[in-house]
N, C-alpha and C positions, 0 to 999 in steps of 0.2 A: 464641470463635476468638482465638490466640495470635498475635502479630506475626511470629514465624518461620513459622508455620505459614500464615500469609497471605502473607508474602514467598516462600516455597517453591511456594505455588502459582500466586501471579504469574509466577514465573519459568518453572512446567513449562507453563502457557497461553501463554506467550511464545513457547517453543521449539515447541510445538505449531502454531500460528501461522505462525510462520517456515518451519517445514518443510512445512505445507501452500502456502504461498507458493511456496517452490521447486518444489515437483511443478507446480504450474499454470504458473509462468513457464517450465520446462522442457519442459511440453507444447505450451504455446502461444508459445514462442519470443520471449518479453517480458523485458524487466528487472526486478529489483525494484521499481524506481521505478513503472516502467509497470503493474506487477501493483498496487500500492499504490494509484494513480491509478484504475485499473479498478475497484477493490473500492471504494472511495467513491464513484465515479460509479453503481456499482451500488447502492448504499445510497439516495444523493441525488438520481440523477437527473442530467439535464443541470444543468453548471454552468460561469460564466465562468471563464476561466483562473484570474483572480485570486482568487474564491472558492474555488477547488479547492485551490490552492497553500495558501491559508489553513486549509482543511480538513486537509492533510496536513504542514503545518510546512514547506512547500518554496518558495522564491522563485519567483515568476511564469517567470523564464528557465528554470529546472529543468523545470517544469511544460510550458512551451512546445516544449523539445527533445523531453521524453518523449512528447506527443503529435504532435510532427511525425514521429518516429521512426517510431511506430505508424501512423500515415495512409500513410507511404511504402510501408507493407507492404500 
């Protein structure tokens, strides 16, 4: 497989994933960050905030605010 084809496939998968996240976020009234966190928790199960942040490349403060927002609803 050529590198340009690989890059194009990766872009398409990224577009599809982003589109799917938007649909779920709109349906559930979550932000994209919250949706990303929920996706990771669905894969891994319960995690401490620091580990969840590491897995999704977010600082713990961002994770904490996103989780607090979901818990408030």
